[in-house]
Residue frames relative to the residue before (quaternion, step in Angstrom):
aa qw qx qy qz dx dy dz
M 1.0000 0.0000 0.0000 0.0000 0.00 0.00 0.00
I 0.6622 0.5118 -0.3173 0.4460 3.57 0.91 -0.92
A 0.6495 0.5151 -0.3209 0.4582 3.57 1.01 -0.89
E 0.6497 0.5099 -0.3204 0.4640 3.59 1.02 -0.82
D 0.6318 0.5288 -0.3335 0.4582 3.60 1.04 -0.80
Q 0.6548 0.5215 -0.3107 0.4502 3.56 0.97 -0.90
G 0.6577 0.5115 -0.2982 0.4658 3.51 1.00 -0.89
A 0.6440 0.5028 -0.3239 0.4769 3.59 1.03 -0.77
L 0.6246 0.5447 -0.3320 0.4505 3.60 1.03 -0.76
G 0.6554 0.5242 -0.3006 0.4531 3.51 1.01 -0.92
R 0.6584 0.5161 -0.2968 0.4605 3.54 1.03 -0.87
Q 0.6382 0.5287 -0.3187 0.4600 3.54 1.02 -0.87
M 0.6609 0.5050 -0.3130 0.4585 3.57 0.96 -0.89
R 0.6553 0.5178 -0.3135 0.4518 3.58 0.92 -0.84
E 0.6789 0.4770 -0.2906 0.4765 3.55 1.05 -0.70
A 0.6818 0.5106 -0.2805 0.4424 3.54 1.11 -0.70
M 0.6922 0.4869 -0.2769 0.4550 3.55 1.05 -0.79
P 0.5143 -0.6118 0.4883 0.3504 3.59 -1.05 0.61
L 0.5964 -0.6032 0.3941 0.3538 3.53 -1.04 0.77
A 0.5835 0.5616 -0.3864 0.4414 3.66 1.13 -0.49
W 0.6716 0.4747 -0.3044 0.4806 3.63 1.08 -0.51
L 0.8098 0.1364 -0.0419 0.5691 3.56 0.91 -0.86
P 0.0676 -0.8291 0.5547 0.0186 3.59 0.23 1.25
D 0.6811 -0.4453 0.3629 0.4539 3.59 -1.30 -0.04
A 0.5568 -0.5913 0.4501 0.3711 3.59 -1.14 0.51
P 0.5389 -0.6169 0.4510 0.3545 3.59 -1.05 0.68
P 0.5950 -0.5469 0.4191 0.4139 3.68 -1.08 0.42
V 0.2511 -0.7614 0.5834 0.1297 3.52 -1.17 0.71
G 0.8032 0.3007 -0.2004 0.4735 3.59 -1.31 0.23
Q 0.2599 0.8311 -0.4536 0.1898 3.54 1.01 0.90
T 0.4805 0.6549 -0.4595 0.3593 3.64 1.15 -0.19
P 0.4809 -0.7053 0.4292 0.2950 3.63 -0.62 1.13
K 0.0929 0.7918 -0.5910 0.1235 3.58 -0.91 0.96
E 0.1657 -0.7534 0.6211 0.1381 3.55 -1.34 0.11
V 0.4889 -0.6274 0.5202 0.3109 3.58 -1.23 0.60
V 0.0833 -0.8182 0.5687 0.0138 3.57 -0.75 1.10
W 0.7788 0.0538 -0.0634 0.6217 3.57 1.33 0.04
S 0.0256 0.7993 -0.6004 0.0065 3.53 -1.15 0.58
K 0.0350 0.7478 -0.6629 0.0112 3.57 -1.29 0.49
N 0.8219 -0.0533 -0.0179 0.5668 3.51 -0.77 1.17
K 0.8128 -0.2081 0.1435 0.5248 3.66 -0.69 -1.00
A 0.5891 0.6169 -0.3718 0.3662 3.60 1.22 -0.42
R 0.1115 -0.7591 0.6402 0.0381 3.51 -1.23 0.72
L 0.1971 -0.7255 0.6464 0.1302 3.58 -1.13 0.81
Y 0.1542 -0.7870 0.5946 0.0580 3.56 -0.80 1.12
R 0.1436 -0.7260 0.6606 0.1262 3.46 -1.26 0.58
Y 0.3362 -0.7714 0.5104 0.1772 3.61 -0.77 0.99
H 0.4902 -0.6863 0.4550 0.2858 3.56 -0.89 0.93
S 0.1155 0.7819 -0.6057 0.0915 3.52 -1.08 0.76
D 0.2936 -0.7601 0.5593 0.1522 3.57 -1.05 0.76
H 0.7718 0.2597 -0.1423 0.5627 3.60 1.28 -0.15
R 0.0821 0.7894 -0.5969 0.1172 3.52 0.42 1.24
R 0.1405 -0.8413 0.5216 0.0214 3.56 -0.42 1.25
H 0.7206 0.4073 -0.2238 0.5145 3.60 1.16 -0.57
P 0.4166 -0.7536 0.4510 0.2347 3.65 -0.47 1.13
V 0.6807 0.4784 -0.3182 0.4545 3.63 0.89 -0.88
P 0.3534 -0.7542 0.5096 0.2160 3.64 -0.59 1.07
L 0.3088 -0.7508 0.5666 0.1414 3.56 -1.18 0.73
V 0.1267 -0.8005 0.5856 0.0124 3.55 -0.68 1.17
L 0.2177 -0.7831 0.5738 0.1001 3.61 -0.71 1.16
V 0.0434 -0.7963 0.6033 -0.0004 3.57 -0.86 0.96
Y 0.1549 -0.7973 0.5810 0.0537 3.54 -0.66 1.17
A 0.6956 -0.4689 0.3603 0.4080 3.53 -1.41 0.10
L 0.5717 -0.5863 0.4505 0.3556 3.56 -1.34 0.22
I 0.6872 0.3790 -0.2765 0.5546 3.63 1.29 -0.02
N 0.7650 0.2452 -0.2841 0.5234 3.51 -1.15 0.75
K 0.4823 -0.6713 0.4824 0.2899 3.57 -1.22 0.24
P 0.5504 -0.6859 0.3727 0.2961 3.60 -0.96 0.81
Y 0.4896 0.6754 -0.4541 0.3129 3.64 1.13 -0.05
I 0.3891 0.6728 -0.4991 0.3833 3.59 1.27 0.23
L 0.6640 0.4957 -0.2769 0.4866 3.56 1.23 -0.60
D 0.7695 0.1791 -0.1101 0.6030 3.60 1.28 -0.21
L 0.0121 -0.8673 0.4976 0.0058 3.54 0.79 1.15
T 0.7704 -0.2064 0.2166 0.5630 3.54 0.24 -1.33
P 0.6517 -0.4893 0.3790 0.4384 3.62 -1.16 0.35
G 0.7773 0.2817 -0.2363 0.5104 3.51 -0.77 1.07
N 0.7618 0.2322 -0.1148 0.5937 3.51 1.28 -0.38
S 0.5269 0.6343 -0.3647 0.4326 3.54 0.87 1.02
L 0.3965 -0.7086 0.5389 0.2242 3.58 -0.72 1.08
V 0.6301 0.5383 -0.3356 0.4479 3.59 0.98 -0.78
E 0.6530 0.5273 -0.2823 0.4645 3.58 0.88 -1.01
Y 0.6569 0.5112 -0.3050 0.4627 3.57 0.95 -0.91
L 0.6955 0.4805 -0.2880 0.4499 3.57 0.83 -1.02
V 0.6213 0.5321 -0.3348 0.4678 3.58 1.02 -0.72
A 0.6509 0.5115 -0.2997 0.4742 3.58 0.98 -0.87
Q 0.6808 0.4753 -0.2953 0.4726 3.61 1.08 -0.57
G 0.6229 -0.5972 0.3216 0.3898 3.58 1.23 0.19
F 0.4791 0.6585 -0.4591 0.3551 3.62 1.10 0.30
D 0.3939 -0.6727 0.5802 0.2359 3.51 -1.26 0.69
V 0.0571 -0.8759 0.4777 -0.0380 3.55 0.16 1.42
F 0.0767 -0.7434 0.6645 0.0037 3.51 -1.03 1.03
L 0.0865 -0.7658 0.6335 0.0694 3.55 -1.22 0.55
L 0.2391 -0.7445 0.6087 0.1340 3.59 -0.96 1.01
D 0.1263 -0.7676 0.6280 0.0211 3.50 -0.62 1.28
W 0.3629 -0.7671 0.4906 0.1981 3.59 -0.53 1.16
G 0.3970 -0.7203 0.4763 0.3111 3.59 1.20 -0.42
V 0.5260 -0.5959 0.4925 0.3545 3.57 -1.36 -0.11
P 0.3405 -0.7640 0.5118 0.1960 3.55 -0.58 1.12
G 0.2718 -0.7414 0.5841 0.1880 3.56 -1.19 0.52
E 0.7413 -0.3879 0.2689 0.4773 3.58 -1.23 0.06
E 0.6449 0.5422 -0.3312 0.4248 3.59 1.04 -0.62
D 0.6695 0.4837 -0.2867 0.4854 3.60 1.32 -0.20
A 0.3426 0.7790 -0.4767 0.2204 3.62 1.24 0.12
S 0.6889 0.4962 -0.2925 0.4401 3.63 1.05 -0.63
L 0.4414 0.6865 -0.4765 0.3268 3.65 1.16 -0.07
R 0.1445 -0.7811 0.6063 0.0366 3.51 -1.15 0.88
F 0.6652 -0.4548 0.3753 0.4580 3.55 -1.28 0.13
D 0.5254 0.6171 -0.4019 0.4261 3.61 1.10 -0.53
D 0.7025 0.4527 -0.2505 0.4887 3.57 0.94 -0.93
Y 0.6696 0.5166 -0.3038 0.4387 3.59 0.81 -0.92
V 0.7329 0.4302 -0.2429 0.4677 3.61 0.94 -0.96
L 0.8295 0.2932 -0.1186 0.4604 3.53 0.64 -1.18
D 0.6817 0.3978 -0.3035 0.5338 3.58 1.26 0.02
Y 0.7693 0.3800 -0.2054 0.4708 3.58 0.39 -1.25
L 0.7204 0.4119 -0.2538 0.4970 3.61 0.67 -1.05
N 0.6564 0.5188 -0.3275 0.4390 3.57 0.82 -0.83
R 0.6740 0.4774 -0.2954 0.4803 3.61 0.91 -0.79
A 0.6349 0.5468 -0.3221 0.4406 3.54 1.04 -0.79
I 0.6567 0.4836 -0.2844 0.5040 3.56 1.02 -0.89
A 0.6036 0.5371 -0.3760 0.4537 3.63 1.01 -0.63
Q 0.6466 0.5090 -0.3223 0.4679 3.58 1.02 -0.83
V 0.6323 0.5311 -0.3389 0.4510 3.60 0.96 -0.85
T 0.6851 0.4648 -0.3094 0.4679 3.60 0.81 -0.84
R 0.6098 0.5247 -0.3683 0.4660 3.69 1.06 -0.55
L 0.7061 0.4881 -0.2804 0.4295 3.58 0.87 -1.00
T 0.7598 0.3934 -0.1861 0.4830 3.57 1.01 -0.85
G 0.3606 -0.7320 0.4935 0.3010 3.59 1.12 -0.54
Q 0.5288 0.6073 -0.4137 0.4248 3.58 1.24 0.30
P 0.4135 -0.7383 0.4685 0.2541 3.66 -0.87 0.84
Q 0.7667 0.2487 -0.1444 0.5740 3.56 1.22 -0.43
V 0.2327 -0.7549 0.5985 0.1331 3.51 -1.39 0.44
S 0.3830 -0.6218 0.6083 0.3110 3.50 -1.38 0.09
L 0.1862 -0.7647 0.6096 0.0945 3.57 -0.92 0.92
L 0.0293 -0.7550 0.6535 0.0446 3.55 -1.06 0.80
G 0.0142 -0.8217 0.5687 -0.0339 3.56 -0.49 1.19
Y 0.2062 -0.7798 0.5871 0.0684 3.54 -1.04 0.95
C 0.8363 0.0114 -0.0542 0.5454 3.57 -0.86 1.05
M 0.8280 -0.0424 0.0709 0.5546 3.58 -0.77 -0.99
G 0.5908 0.5640 -0.3649 0.4468 3.55 1.12 -0.54
G 0.6028 0.5325 -0.3448 0.4840 3.58 1.17 -0.50
T 0.6385 0.5115 -0.3336 0.4683 3.54 0.98 -0.80
I 0.6260 0.5232 -0.3208 0.4811 3.58 1.04 -0.80
A 0.6845 0.4803 -0.2961 0.4616 3.60 0.81 -0.96
L 0.6247 0.5319 -0.3435 0.4569 3.63 1.03 -0.73
M 0.6587 0.5021 -0.3156 0.4631 3.59 0.92 -0.87
Y 0.6189 0.5448 -0.3351 0.4559 3.54 1.01 -0.79
A 0.6875 0.5008 -0.2800 0.4452 3.53 0.87 -1.08
A 0.6354 0.5157 -0.3281 0.4719 3.59 1.20 -0.47
L 0.7106 0.4552 -0.2407 0.4794 3.50 1.08 -0.80
E 0.7845 0.1767 -0.0799 0.5890 3.61 1.11 -0.70
P 0.0120 -0.8681 0.4959 0.0192 3.59 0.67 1.03
D 0.6285 0.5561 -0.3467 0.4189 3.64 1.06 -0.57
R 0.6814 0.5141 -0.2762 0.4418 3.60 1.22 -0.42
V 0.7279 0.3977 -0.2247 0.5114 3.57 1.23 -0.41
R 0.2194 -0.7991 0.5506 0.1009 3.54 -0.67 1.12
N 0.7961 0.0482 -0.0037 0.6032 3.52 1.02 -0.86
L 0.1236 -0.7979 0.5895 0.0239 3.56 -1.06 0.84
T 0.0670 -0.7912 0.6077 -0.0133 3.54 -0.52 1.26
L 0.0812 -0.8074 0.5842 0.0125 3.60 -0.66 1.08
L 0.0944 -0.7960 0.5971 0.0311 3.58 -0.77 1.04
A 0.8462 -0.0947 0.0304 0.5235 3.55 -0.73 1.13
T 0.3314 0.7855 -0.4478 0.2695 3.55 1.00 0.92
P 0.3099 -0.7515 0.5547 0.1775 3.58 -0.79 1.07
V 0.1001 -0.7959 0.5970 0.0123 3.52 -0.94 1.05
D 0.7463 0.2294 -0.1015 0.6166 3.56 0.98 -0.97
F 0.1326 -0.8291 0.5411 0.0475 3.59 -0.62 1.11
S 0.3679 0.7578 -0.4712 0.2615 3.60 1.23 0.33
E 0.7726 0.1388 -0.0768 0.6148 3.52 1.16 -0.63
A 0.1323 0.8275 -0.5255 0.1471 3.53 0.13 1.34
G 0.6191 -0.5667 0.3311 0.4312 3.59 1.10 0.79
L 0.8344 -0.1370 0.1347 0.5166 3.55 -1.06 -0.85
F 0.5733 0.5993 -0.3885 0.4016 3.60 1.10 -0.54
T 0.5857 0.5777 -0.3687 0.4327 3.57 1.11 -0.68
H 0.7118 0.4417 -0.2565 0.4821 3.56 0.93 -0.81
W 0.6809 0.4956 -0.2912 0.4538 3.58 0.88 -0.95
L 0.7611 0.3710 -0.2012 0.4925 3.60 0.97 -0.76
D 0.3005 0.7456 -0.5331 0.2637 3.62 1.18 0.29
P 0.5204 -0.6692 0.4200 0.3241 3.61 -0.78 0.94
E 0.6208 0.5308 -0.3525 0.4567 3.64 1.12 -0.39
V 0.7117 0.4301 -0.2330 0.5042 3.54 1.29 -0.40
F 0.8131 0.2082 -0.0473 0.5415 3.50 0.92 -1.08
N 0.1486 -0.8054 0.5714 0.0535 3.56 -0.53 1.22
V 0.2507 -0.8205 0.4988 0.1232 3.54 0.00 1.34
D 0.5920 0.5788 -0.3723 0.4195 3.60 1.08 -0.61
R 0.6450 0.5099 -0.3169 0.4728 3.60 1.00 -0.77
V 0.6398 0.5386 -0.3176 0.4469 3.53 0.99 -0.81
V 0.7018 0.4634 -0.2643 0.4721 3.55 0.82 -1.07
D 0.6677 0.5063 -0.3085 0.4501 3.55 0.94 -0.86
A 0.6590 0.4949 -0.3077 0.4755 3.59 1.14 -0.59
F 0.7760 0.3766 -0.1872 0.4700 3.55 0.83 -0.94
G 0.2424 -0.7248 0.5871 0.2669 3.58 0.80 -1.02
L 0.7631 0.0385 0.0324 0.6443 3.52 0.41 -1.26
V 0.3239 -0.7819 0.5039 0.1727 3.61 -0.39 1.29
P 0.3788 -0.7769 0.4483 0.2278 3.65 -0.46 1.10
A 0.6272 -0.5883 0.3648 0.3570 3.55 -1.08 0.68
P 0.6525 0.5122 -0.3621 0.4252 3.69 0.78 -0.71
F 0.6013 0.5502 -0.3473 0.4638 3.58 1.12 -0.65
I 0.6809 0.4855 -0.2837 0.4692 3.59 0.94 -0.90
E 0.6896 0.5032 -0.2887 0.4335 3.55 0.93 -1.00
L 0.5535 0.6404 -0.4018 0.3494 3.59 1.07 -0.66
G 0.6433 0.5382 -0.3260 0.4361 3.60 0.88 -0.90
S 0.7210 0.4400 -0.2862 0.4524 3.58 0.74 -0.97
K 0.6623 0.5109 -0.3210 0.4441 3.56 1.01 -0.70
L 0.6551 0.5149 -0.3089 0.4586 3.59 1.11 -0.65
L 0.4756 0.6425 -0.4595 0.3872 3.60 1.19 -0.10
K 0.7704 0.0241 -0.0060 0.6371 3.60 1.17 -0.70
P 0.1422 -0.8670 0.4686 0.0918 3.58 0.52 1.16
L 0.6666 0.5030 -0.3187 0.4483 3.57 0.85 -0.91
Q 0.6881 0.4831 -0.2780 0.4646 3.54 0.87 -0.96
N 0.7288 0.4546 -0.2502 0.4468 3.59 0.94 -0.82
Y 0.7674 0.3735 -0.2034 0.4798 3.60 1.03 -0.76
W 0.8117 0.2773 -0.1306 0.4972 3.60 0.89 -0.88
A 0.6168 0.5887 -0.3520 0.3862 3.61 0.88 -0.89
P 0.6470 0.5149 -0.3581 0.4337 3.71 0.77 -0.72
T 0.6678 0.4905 -0.3070 0.4682 3.57 0.94 -0.85
V 0.6555 0.5135 -0.3127 0.4570 3.57 0.92 -0.87
N 0.6563 0.5077 -0.3134 0.4619 3.56 0.96 -0.86
L 0.6215 0.5408 -0.3327 0.4588 3.56 1.08 -0.73
L 0.6749 0.5058 -0.2873 0.4540 3.56 0.85 -0.96
D 0.6561 0.5122 -0.3030 0.4642 3.58 1.12 -0.78
R 0.8142 0.2739 -0.1115 0.4996 3.61 1.05 -0.65
L 0.1981 0.8259 -0.5067 0.1481 3.56 1.05 0.72
D 0.6503 0.5209 -0.3013 0.4638 3.55 1.22 -0.49
D 0.6212 0.5138 -0.3351 0.4877 3.61 1.27 -0.10
E 0.3198 -0.8034 0.4710 0.1745 3.56 -0.05 1.33
G 0.6606 0.5318 -0.3019 0.4355 3.55 0.97 -0.94
F 0.6520 0.5002 -0.3033 0.4824 3.54 1.05 -0.84
V 0.6456 0.5307 -0.3297 0.4393 3.59 0.91 -0.85
Q 0.6561 0.5280 -0.3027 0.4463 3.53 0.97 -0.92
G 0.6519 0.4902 -0.2914 0.4999 3.60 1.06 -0.92
W 0.6408 0.5237 -0.3470 0.4412 3.62 0.90 -0.78
L 0.6630 0.5238 -0.3128 0.4339 3.53 0.91 -0.96
V 0.6521 0.5174 -0.3136 0.4569 3.58 0.98 -0.85
M 0.7066 0.4571 -0.2841 0.4594 3.56 0.83 -0.96
N 0.6216 0.5474 -0.3324 0.4511 3.55 1.06 -0.72
Q 0.6341 0.5198 -0.3221 0.4733 3.51 1.11 -0.77
W 0.6838 0.4866 -0.2989 0.4541 3.62 0.86 -0.90
V 0.6516 0.5374 -0.3251 0.4253 3.60 0.90 -0.94
N 0.7590 0.3563 -0.1993 0.5073 3.57 1.07 -0.76
D 0.5680 0.5799 -0.3773 0.4459 3.60 1.25 0.28
G 0.1259 0.8581 -0.4872 0.1024 3.51 0.85 0.95
V 0.3292 -0.7326 0.5676 0.1809 3.56 -1.30 0.43
P 0.4709 -0.6597 0.4896 0.3214 3.65 -0.87 0.77
F 0.3901 -0.7156 0.5460 0.1941 3.55 -1.27 0.57
A 0.4754 -0.6545 0.5015 0.3067 3.55 -0.79 1.01
G 0.5531 -0.6953 0.3494 0.2976 3.55 -0.66 1.16
E 0.6958 0.4607 -0.2907 0.4680 3.63 0.85 -0.90
A 0.6253 0.5080 -0.3429 0.4830 3.58 1.03 -0.59
Y 0.6262 0.5333 -0.3223 0.4686 3.57 1.02 -0.78
R 0.6216 0.5368 -0.3263 0.4679 3.55 0.99 -0.90
Q 0.6645 0.4815 -0.3068 0.4822 3.63 0.92 -0.87
W 0.6645 0.5347 -0.3266 0.4073 3.59 0.85 -0.92
I 0.6967 0.4483 -0.2702 0.4905 3.53 0.97 -0.82
K 0.7238 0.4458 -0.2621 0.4567 3.59 0.77 -1.00
W 0.7481 0.4335 -0.2343 0.4444 3.58 0.57 -1.20
F 0.7703 0.3740 -0.1910 0.4799 3.56 0.85 -0.96
Y 0.7864 0.3479 -0.2026 0.4685 3.63 0.45 -1.16
Q 0.7622 0.3864 -0.2070 0.4763 3.61 0.85 -0.95
Q 0.8041 0.2673 -0.1367 0.5131 3.62 0.91 -0.71
N 0.2695 -0.8005 0.4980 0.1964 3.65 1.23 -0.14
R 0.1670 0.8450 -0.4987 0.0971 3.61 0.89 0.77
L 0.5963 0.6083 -0.3939 0.3453 3.62 0.97 -0.72
I 0.7268 0.4269 -0.2519 0.4755 3.59 0.72 -1.08
R 0.6622 0.4906 -0.3056 0.4769 3.59 1.18 -0.44
G 0.4806 -0.6850 0.4372 0.3295 3.59 1.18 -0.15
E 0.5247 0.6777 -0.3747 0.3536 3.56 1.23 0.40
V 0.4799 0.6386 -0.4550 0.3935 3.64 1.25 0.16
R 0.0091 -0.7626 0.6467 0.0088 3.55 -1.02 0.87
L 0.0778 -0.7844 0.6148 0.0269 3.57 -0.83 1.02
K 0.8270 -0.0620 -0.0528 0.5562 3.52 -0.65 1.22
G 0.7202 -0.4583 0.2131 0.4752 3.55 1.09 0.90
R 0.6152 0.5546 -0.3343 0.4496 3.61 1.30 -0.13
P 0.3946 -0.7323 0.4917 0.2575 3.65 -0.73 0.96
V 0.3240 -0.7113 0.5917 0.1975 3.59 -1.01 0.81
D 0.0274 0.8062 -0.5851 0.0828 3.59 -0.13 1.31
L 0.3934 -0.7654 0.4680 0.2009 3.54 -0.41 1.28
S 0.5910 0.5805 -0.3578 0.4310 3.59 1.16 -0.59
H 0.6061 0.5588 -0.3631 0.4341 3.65 1.21 -0.28
V 0.5117 0.6337 -0.4264 0.3935 3.63 1.24 -0.24
R 0.0577 -0.8135 0.5787 0.0072 3.61 -0.65 1.12
A 0.4620 0.6993 -0.4416 0.3202 3.62 1.20 -0.13
A 0.5220 -0.5406 0.5299 0.3931 3.56 -1.25 0.32
I 0.1792 -0.8128 0.5520 0.0498 3.58 -0.97 0.98
L 0.0407 -0.7236 0.6872 0.0502 3.52 -1.07 0.83
N 0.1008 -0.8076 0.5810 -0.0125 3.57 -0.38 1.30
V 0.0633 -0.8281 0.5563 -0.0268 3.58 -0.30 1.34
R 0.0054 0.7735 -0.6330 -0.0332 3.61 -0.92 0.75
A 0.4628 -0.6772 0.5078 0.2635 3.53 -1.26 0.60
R 0.5382 -0.6664 0.4135 0.3086 3.53 -0.85 0.98
Q 0.7909 0.2886 -0.1377 0.5218 3.62 0.95 -0.84
D 0.2995 0.7875 -0.4881 0.2278 3.55 1.21 0.53
H 0.1178 -0.8168 0.5617 0.0588 3.60 -0.69 1.05
I 0.5931 0.5700 -0.3419 0.4543 3.57 1.38 -0.03
V 0.7480 0.1424 -0.0899 0.6420 3.56 1.00 -0.91
Q 0.3583 -0.7590 0.5103 0.1877 3.51 -0.61 1.21
A 0.6402 -0.5454 0.3686 0.3960 3.61 -1.11 0.59
C 0.6597 0.5254 -0.3070 0.4410 3.57 0.95 -0.86
Q 0.6078 0.5783 -0.3473 0.4189 3.58 1.12 -0.65
A 0.7075 0.4286 -0.2405 0.5080 3.56 1.07 -0.82
E 0.6796 0.5190 -0.3002 0.4227 3.61 0.85 -0.98
A 0.5494 0.6420 -0.3995 0.3556 3.65 1.11 -0.52
L 0.5664 0.6298 -0.3932 0.3577 3.62 1.09 -0.41
K 0.5668 0.6360 -0.3776 0.3629 3.53 1.11 -0.70
G 0.8183 0.2008 -0.1790 0.5080 3.60 -0.81 0.99
R 0.6203 0.5660 -0.3461 0.4185 3.60 1.27 -0.06
T 0.7039 0.4572 -0.2594 0.4777 3.57 1.19 -0.40
G 0.5261 -0.6151 0.4778 0.3413 3.59 -1.33 0.01
S 0.4032 0.7333 -0.4715 0.2783 3.58 1.26 0.22
Q 0.3063 -0.7331 0.5839 0.1668 3.55 -1.15 0.84
D 0.7253 0.3283 -0.1955 0.5726 3.58 1.26 -0.02
Y 0.1943 0.8006 -0.5264 0.2101 3.53 0.01 1.36
C 0.0030 -0.8057 0.5905 -0.0458 3.56 -0.90 0.99
D 0.2126 -0.7413 0.6230 0.1309 3.58 -0.97 0.94
L 0.0349 -0.7858 0.6175 -0.0058 3.58 -1.07 0.82
V 0.1619 -0.7608 0.6221 0.0896 3.53 -0.93 0.95
A 0.0915 -0.8244 0.5585 0.0018 3.62 -0.54 1.15
P 0.5639 -0.6037 0.4304 0.3638 3.62 -1.11 0.53
G 0.6630 0.5245 -0.3829 0.3724 3.51 -1.28 0.41
G 0.5350 -0.6020 0.4960 0.3246 3.48 -1.42 0.06
H 0.7970 -0.3153 0.2117 0.4696 3.52 -1.30 -0.25
V 0.7307 0.3523 -0.2159 0.5434 3.63 1.01 -0.78
G 0.6642 0.5253 -0.3120 0.4307 3.60 0.90 -0.81
L 0.4441 0.7002 -0.4360 0.3499 3.54 1.25 -0.18
V 0.8132 0.2261 -0.1011 0.5266 3.58 0.99 -0.91
S 0.7239 0.3678 -0.2454 0.5296 3.56 1.21 0.17
G 0.7189 0.4476 -0.3118 0.4308 3.57 -1.11 0.65
R 0.7358 -0.4514 0.2851 0.4166 3.53 -1.35 0.27
A 0.6653 0.5175 -0.3395 0.4176 3.61 0.78 -0.81
A 0.6384 0.5340 -0.3277 0.4472 3.54 1.01 -0.83
K 0.6788 0.5102 -0.2898 0.4416 3.56 0.89 -1.02
H 0.7704 0.3955 -0.1989 0.4588 3.54 0.90 -0.90
E 0.7718 0.3336 -0.1843 0.5089 3.58 1.09 -0.51
L 0.7718 0.3588 -0.2369 0.4684 3.63 0.50 -1.04
F 0.6648 0.5479 -0.3391 0.3780 3.63 0.73 -0.99
P 0.6892 0.4733 -0.3102 0.4525 3.63 0.82 -0.90
R 0.6551 0.5069 -0.3147 0.4635 3.57 1.00 -0.83
L 0.6362 0.5280 -0.3175 0.4644 3.59 1.00 -0.77
A 0.6776 0.4946 -0.2822 0.4653 3.54 0.93 -0.99
A 0.6395 0.5186 -0.3348 0.4582 3.60 0.99 -0.78
W 0.6571 0.5050 -0.3245 0.4560 3.55 0.88 -0.89
L 0.6944 0.4749 -0.2856 0.4590 3.62 0.84 -0.88
S 0.6538 0.5510 -0.3325 0.3979 3.57 0.88 -0.92
S 0.6774 0.4857 -0.2989 0.4646 3.59 1.02 -0.74
R 0.7428 0.3792 -0.2078 0.5111 3.58 1.22 -0.24
S 0.6340 0.5610 -0.3065 0.4352 3.61 1.27 0.24
H 0.5744 0.5466 -0.4036 0.4564 3.55 1.13 0.75
C-alpha cells in the first residue's frame, strides 16, 4: 500500500507540475554496445571500443532485482563508460525481466547455466581463458559462487556491496526470521514475486528518506537543472524494479538470510558444493560507507574465507546505490577500481 501511495504521489506531482519544471528523464544506458549472446530473457552485451588495452575481459554481473543500467546511467555518470574509456573489454550480463513461465528458475540455473554459458561466450570471443568478474550486490554473491565453482575461469573478482555473511543483516534479520516470515507461502501465492513486494522491504529500512525526502529535495532544487536531471534518472531506476523468479527467491530467503548457508559452506548448486576456500582469483571487496542495505559485517566476513593470495578491502563513500553513481563514485571509486584491475588484467 505504501509503495502504491508513493507511486500515486509521484504521478500526481508529474501531472501538476509544468513540463518546464519536470522534463522527461534523460536516456539511460547510452554507452554503445551489441548483444553477443542470449538465453531466454538474458542478454550478454559487449561494449564497443577502439582501444582495448587490457587482454583479460571484464564481465559485469548485477542483481536479479532492478535493472543493470545503474552501471551505465548517463554519459559522464557511468561505470561502464569509465571502464571502457580505460581500455577494458567490458561485457554486461543483463538477466532480463522474468515472466510467469520463469518462476521455477533457481540460483542453480543462474550461476551454472546462464552465467556459465555467458562466460564461455566471452572466452570464445576474446580468446582469453579467464575473465575478471565484477559483481554488485546480489550480483556479487552470484559472481562469488561462480568463482568458487569454476576457479580456473576467474582471474579477478571485484565485489561491490556484496553480502556474504547473513547472520547480522540489520532489520532484514528480524523481518525475515522464519518465525515471522514464511517464504513458502509468499512463493506459493505469487509464483513470480512482484517487484513492489521486494522493494518494500528495502525502502522501509529508511522510510522517510526513501518515500518523502526525494520529493522534498526535488521541490527545494527545481531551479537546479543538473540536480533535476539526476533526480529524474535515479527516480526512474529506483521504480524500475524486476520481479524475482519464485524458486530463486525461496532460495535467497531460506538459504542465505534464514540459514546463512553461504558462509557455512552449505550451499549446493546442481549438486556441487560452493566452497569459498576454492576461490583463487584476486579479490577487491568494496563496501559503501553509508550502506544501509548490506551491513559492513556482511561484506567484511569474506576476508580469510577464500583461497585467494591477493585480497584487498576497500571502503568507498556513498550508500548502497550511490556507491556507483554520482560525483563521489566517479572521482574516488572508479579510478581506484580501474587501477586495481589494470594491474591484474595482463
